[in-house]
C-alpha positions as CSV (number, residue, x, y, z in Angstrom):
1,M,-6.2,-5.2,2.4
2,A,-6.9,-5.1,-1.0
3,D,-4.4,-7.8,-3.6
4,G,-5.7,-10.6,-5.6
5,H,-7.0,-12.7,-3.1
6,S,-9.5,-10.1,-1.4
7,V,-13.2,-10.7,-1.8
8,V,-15.7,-8.1,-3.2
9,T,-18.4,-7.8,-0.6
10,T,-21.0,-5.6,-2.1
11,G,-22.8,-5.1,-6.0
12,P,-23.1,-7.9,-8.4
13,L,-20.0,-9.5,-8.0
14,A,-19.8,-10.1,-4.4
15,G,-18.1,-12.6,-3.2
16,H,-15.8,-13.2,-6.1
17,T,-12.2,-12.4,-5.2
18,V,-10.2,-9.7,-7.1
19,Q,-8.3,-12.4,-9.5
20,D,-11.8,-13.5,-10.2
21,L,-12.4,-10.3,-11.8
22,L,-8.9,-10.0,-12.9
23,H,-9.4,-12.9,-15.1
24,A,-12.9,-12.1,-16.3
25,H,-12.3,-8.6,-17.2
26,P,-9.0,-7.9,-17.2
27,G,-9.0,-5.0,-19.6
28,E,-11.9,-3.0,-17.2
29,L,-10.2,-4.1,-14.2
30,L,-6.4,-2.5,-15.0
31,G,-6.2,-1.1,-18.0
32,P,-4.1,-1.3,-21.2
33,R,-0.8,-0.3,-19.4
34,L,-0.6,-3.0,-17.5
35,D,-0.1,-6.9,-17.7
36,P,-2.9,-9.1,-16.4
37,A,-0.7,-12.2,-17.0
38,S,1.5,-10.6,-14.2
39,G,-1.6,-10.5,-11.5
40,F,-3.0,-7.5,-9.2
41,P,0.1,-5.5,-9.1
42,L,-0.2,-3.5,-5.6
43,L,-1.6,-4.5,-1.7
44,I,-3.0,-2.6,1.0
45,K,-2.4,-3.1,4.5
46,L,-3.5,-1.4,7.8
47,L,-1.0,-2.1,10.5
48,D,-1.7,-1.8,14.7
49,C,1.6,-2.1,15.6
50,R,1.9,-2.8,19.8
51,D,5.1,-4.6,19.8
52,W,8.6,-3.9,17.3
53,L,8.8,-5.3,13.8
54,S,11.3,-7.0,12.5
55,V,14.3,-5.2,11.0
56,Q,13.5,-6.2,7.5
57,V,15.3,-5.3,3.7
58,H,13.0,-6.0,0.4
59,P,14.4,-6.9,-3.0
60,D,13.8,-5.0,-5.9
61,D,12.4,-6.8,-9.0
62,A,15.6,-7.8,-10.4
63,Q,17.0,-9.0,-7.4
64,A,13.5,-10.6,-6.5
65,Q,13.4,-12.4,-9.9
66,A,17.3,-13.7,-9.5
67,M,17.0,-14.8,-5.9
68,V,13.4,-15.9,-5.3
69,S,11.7,-16.8,-9.0
70,P,11.3,-15.7,-12.5
71,G,8.0,-14.0,-11.9
72,E,8.6,-12.5,-8.3
73,R,8.0,-9.1,-7.9
74,G,10.5,-6.7,-5.7
75,K,8.9,-4.7,-3.3
76,T,8.4,-1.0,-3.0
77,E,6.5,0.3,-0.3
78,A,4.6,3.6,1.3
79,W,3.4,4.0,4.9
80,H,1.3,7.4,5.8
81,F,0.4,7.4,9.4
82,L,-3.1,7.0,11.1
83,H,-2.2,7.4,14.7
84,V,0.8,7.8,16.6
85,D,1.1,7.5,20.4
86,P,3.8,9.4,22.1
87,G,6.8,8.9,22.4
88,A,6.4,6.0,19.2
89,Q,9.2,5.2,16.9
90,L,10.3,4.4,13.7
91,L,14.0,4.8,14.4
92,A,12.8,8.6,13.4
93,G,10.3,10.5,14.9
94,V,6.5,10.7,13.0
95,V,3.0,12.4,13.0
96,V,-0.5,11.6,12.3
97,G,-0.7,12.6,8.3
98,D,3.2,12.0,7.6
99,T,3.8,9.9,4.7
100,L,7.3,7.7,4.7
101,F,8.4,6.1,1.5
102,I,10.4,3.1,1.5
103,P,11.6,1.7,-1.8
104,A,13.3,-1.7,-1.5
105,G,16.9,-2.2,-0.6
106,T,15.5,0.5,2.7
107,L,16.4,-1.2,6.2
108,H,13.5,-0.9,8.4
109,A,11.6,-1.2,11.0
110,L,8.3,-0.1,12.6
111,G,7.7,0.2,16.5
112,P,5.0,0.0,19.0
113,G,2.1,2.6,19.5
114,L,1.6,2.7,15.2
115,L,-1.5,2.6,13.4
116,L,-0.7,3.1,9.9
117,Y,-2.0,2.1,5.8
118,E,1.0,0.8,4.1
119,V,0.6,0.9,0.7
120,Q,2.7,-2.0,-1.5
121,Q,3.8,-3.8,-4.3
122,A,1.9,-7.2,-4.2
123,S,4.9,-9.3,-3.0
124,D,5.7,-11.1,0.4
125,T,9.5,-11.1,0.1
126,T,10.8,-9.9,3.2
127,Y,14.1,-10.5,5.0
128,R,15.2,-10.0,8.1
129,V,17.9,-8.5,9.9
130,Y,17.2,-9.1,13.0
131,D,14.2,-9.7,15.6
132,W,14.4,-8.1,18.8
133,D,16.0,-11.4,20.3
134,R,13.0,-13.0,19.4
135,P,13.1,-16.6,19.6
136,A,13.5,-18.5,16.3
137,S,11.1,-20.3,14.4
138,A,10.1,-21.4,10.8
139,G,7.9,-18.7,10.0
140,R,10.3,-15.7,11.6
141,A,14.0,-16.8,10.7
142,L,16.7,-14.4,10.1
143,H,17.9,-13.8,6.4
144,L,21.3,-12.0,6.9
145,E,23.4,-13.0,3.5
146,E,19.8,-12.6,1.5
147,S,19.7,-9.2,3.3
148,V,23.2,-8.1,2.8
149,A,23.0,-8.8,-0.5
150,V,20.1,-6.5,-1.1
151,T,20.2,-3.7,1.0
152,R,21.5,-0.5,-0.1
153,A,23.5,2.1,2.3
154,D,22.8,4.9,-0.1
155,L,19.1,4.9,0.7
156,G,16.8,6.0,3.3
157,G,13.0,6.8,3.6
158,A,11.7,9.6,2.0
159,W,9.2,12.0,4.5
160,T,6.4,13.9,2.9
161,A,5.3,16.0,6.4
162,A,1.8,16.1,7.4
163,S,2.9,19.8,8.1
164,E,3.4,20.7,4.9
165,T,0.8,18.8,2.9
166,G,-1.9,18.2,5.5
167,G,-2.3,14.5,4.0
168,V,-3.7,16.0,0.8
169,G,-2.2,15.9,-2.5
170,E,0.5,13.9,-4.0
171,L,2.3,11.8,-1.1
172,V,3.9,9.9,-3.1
173,R,5.1,8.9,-6.5
174,C,7.6,6.4,-7.8
175,A,8.1,3.7,-10.4
176,Q,5.0,1.4,-8.6
177,F,3.0,3.3,-7.8
178,T,1.6,6.8,-6.4
179,L,-0.3,7.7,-3.7
180,V,-2.6,10.8,-3.2
181,G,-4.4,11.9,-0.4
182,V,-8.1,13.7,-0.9
183,R,-11.0,15.2,0.6
184,G,-14.2,14.5,0.4
185,G,-15.9,17.2,-2.4
186,E,-12.9,16.5,-5.1
187,T,-13.2,14.5,-8.3
188,T,-10.3,11.9,-9.1
189,E,-8.5,11.0,-12.8
190,L,-7.4,7.8,-13.1
191,G,-4.9,8.0,-15.2
192,G,-5.6,5.2,-17.1
193,S,-5.2,3.1,-14.2
194,F,-8.0,1.3,-11.3
195,G,-8.0,3.2,-8.3
196,L,-7.9,1.8,-4.6
197,V,-9.8,3.7,-2.5
198,T,-9.2,3.8,1.4
199,V,-11.3,6.3,4.0
200,V,-9.0,7.3,6.4
201,E,-11.0,9.9,7.9
202,G,-15.1,10.1,8.4
203,T,-17.6,8.7,6.0
204,L,-17.4,9.3,2.3
205,T,-19.5,8.6,-0.6
206,V,-17.3,7.0,-3.3
207,E,-18.4,7.4,-6.7
208,A,-17.5,6.1,-10.2
209,G,-18.9,4.6,-13.6
210,G,-21.8,5.4,-12.3
211,E,-22.3,3.5,-8.9
212,R,-22.1,5.2,-4.9
213,V,-21.4,3.6,-2.2
214,E,-20.7,4.5,0.7
215,V,-18.0,3.6,2.8
216,A,-16.6,3.7,6.8
217,P,-12.7,4.5,8.1
218,F,-10.5,1.7,6.4
219,G,-12.6,0.3,4.3
220,T,-11.0,0.1,0.6
221,V,-13.6,0.2,-3.0
222,L,-11.0,-0.8,-5.9
223,V,-12.2,1.3,-8.5
224,P,-11.8,-0.5,-12.4
225,A,-9.9,1.6,-14.8
226,W,-12.8,1.7,-17.1
227,A,-14.3,4.2,-14.5
228,Q,-12.1,6.8,-15.2
229,R,-12.4,9.1,-12.1
230,V,-13.5,8.5,-8.7
231,T,-15.7,11.6,-6.9
232,L,-15.9,11.9,-3.3
233,T,-18.9,13.6,-1.6
234,G,-19.2,14.0,2.4
235,T,-16.9,14.6,5.3
236,G,-13.4,13.5,5.6
237,R,-10.3,12.0,3.8
238,A,-9.3,9.7,1.4
239,L,-6.0,7.8,0.1
240,I,-6.2,6.8,-3.7
241,A,-3.7,4.7,-4.5
242,T,-2.9,3.7,-8.2
243,P,0.0,2.2,-10.0
């Protein structure tokens, strides 16, 4: 997971959190387009689903600011499927390498047998509609009124099929983030902002700003905006998220 609370593991800044770096080096980390006062904007997760996750929905920015707090973000997200057991479901079929864009306001649920990468706005605001008849608890309450207020019946997930992309190239572009798949041997321009590089196949060497680090599967490297570009070497594939 890469967000404001994640801890640097290697190099001279090892032990510092991303939030520490944001305070000490805001421009170098985020680039000129983002306001450091708003915090680190993206969150990366790896989800290993062994049971049905709740049917849920997230607000957009305006709804989150009205319903939660003035500084709160909404939660638009995208999923890239790394492993799919036979018969695994979302309420729709998926295969390895598919990518699904989930804009705020879209009802969604993940089923068992899925291992996936998720990139989202850095927000924990989730409204549960249904939890598969599991016992209610303080940590898993339903939010029916809030869900009705933010759900948009006209929205559905937007698929980018692995059969069309092979898991490389631009997979998602929205107002909140861009997600691209990149293979070893390629250089990616970051466009004036930071990049979150997550290796999803093989082992790759990530080169940026004069530094090199070898990254095993499911490791993530935060490349600051000042580095401008990132080069991957080796045999494998990575996902790069930028704001």
